[in-house]
N, C-alpha and C positions, 0 to 999 in steps of 0.2 A: 504493499501500499503506500501510496505518495502523499505528501502533505503539501498542500498550495497555499500562498499568500495572497492578501489582496493585490499586491503587487504584480501577480500572474497575468498576463498579457490574454490569455485565455479568460478571465473573469471581466474582462473589460469588453471582451468581443461578446460574451454572453450577452453583457448587459445592454451592447449595441443592436445585437438579435431583438430583444425584449423590447428595446425602444422604436425600432423600425416598424411604425403602424401599417405600412404597406405588405410589408413581409409576413408578418404577425399582425392582423387586426384585433384592436383591443375590442374584444366582446364580452367584456366584465364577467370573463369566467376563466379560471386557470386550468380547466379540463384540456385534455388533449396534448398536442403539441406545446402550445403556449407553458402549459403548464409543468411539462417536462422541463423545458428550458429554464424555467424558474426554480424548480428544484435543484437543477445542475449548478447554477447561477449562485444556489445559497448554499450548497454544498461547498463551492470554491470560498465563498466568501466568509463562512464560518471557520475554515480551516478544518473542515470534516476530512478523515480518511477516503480517498479516492481509489474505490478498487479499479482493477485494469479495465473491466467491464465499463464502469461508469466514465474513465478515461478514454476509452473507445468511443463511447456515446458524444462525449464532448467534442472531440477531434470531428466525427462525423459531421456534427449540427454545425460546426464552424465551417467545415469543407462546403456543406450545402449552401449555406448563406453565402459565402464567397462566390460558389459558382450561379447562385440566384442573382447576385450584383454584378456579375461580369458583362460588360457591355455589349460583347459579340452576342450574348445570349438575350440581352434586350432588343436586339435587333431582330434578330431569329423570331422572338416572340411577339413583335410588333409586326411583322410580317402575317404570323399565324392568327392573330388576333384580327386582323384586316379580312383575312380571308376568310374565316369563320362569321366576321359579323356579315360580309357581302353574301354567304349562302343564307344566313339567317333573314337576310331583307329578301332576297328571292323566295325563301321559303314561306315568308307572310304574305307576299304577294300571291303564290299559288293558294294559300289558306282562304284567302279573300275571293280569289276566282273559282274556288272548289264549291262554294257556296253551302258550307254547311251550317248545321242550326248555332243559334247564338249561346247556347251553353258548350256546346263542343268547342265551337271558336273561342270562347271565353277560358277554357279548360287549355286549350292548347296554346292560347298567346299567355298564359300563367307560365306554363312550362318552357317556352320559346325565351320569355323575361329571364327565368332562373339560369338557361343556358347562356344566354347573353351575357347576365352578371359574372359568370363563371370565367367566361371568353374573356372578357373585360379585364378580369384580375388576375388569371393565370397565363393567357394567351395560348390556352390548349385545350382540348377536350378529350374525354377517354375515347377509346377504339368504339366502345359501347355507346358511348353519346352519339358519335359521329354515325355510327350504322342505323341507329334510331332516327337520326335527322335525315339520311339517305333514305330509310324506307316511308317517312313520312311524306318528303318529298314526291317520291314516286306514287303514292296514296292519292296526295292532293293532285297532281300532274293528270294522272288518269281521270279523277273525278270532274276535273276543271275539262278537260277534252269531252268526257262525256255531256257535261252541259254545254258546250257550242254546239256539238251535233244535236243534241235537244234543240236547242233554238234555232239552228237552220233548217230542220225539218218540219217544226212548227211553222213556219213562215209559209 
């Protein structure tokens, strides 16, 4: 076991991580990752013995934060975010053209807003989320084409 002091650079790095509201949003809870970082910072601050596993976790947290702050990553994130937001705009257009009921449209909009919020915050979506959006687009497109055919035939 290794003892660390307040002078340890890692303590100040953990403090930086906790103070970065963009990296760890302040949600008035110390659950999850924010709570873990706070606990590790507290352990360093109080001079508690740090186990090898804790040491590894602290190093990994700092490394993840450094990668997150990397300017090249920000450029890639911006490109990804813009691409996702364009897809969401097209998807909303297809939703409107599909002519679904008000409640279905409302619920879908709520889902799309949550996806947009994540895309703006993280710049990425999971593979499952992207697949769900692709399926929605196909479904909306198919229904919109049906509606157009009905309109043409009924004239």
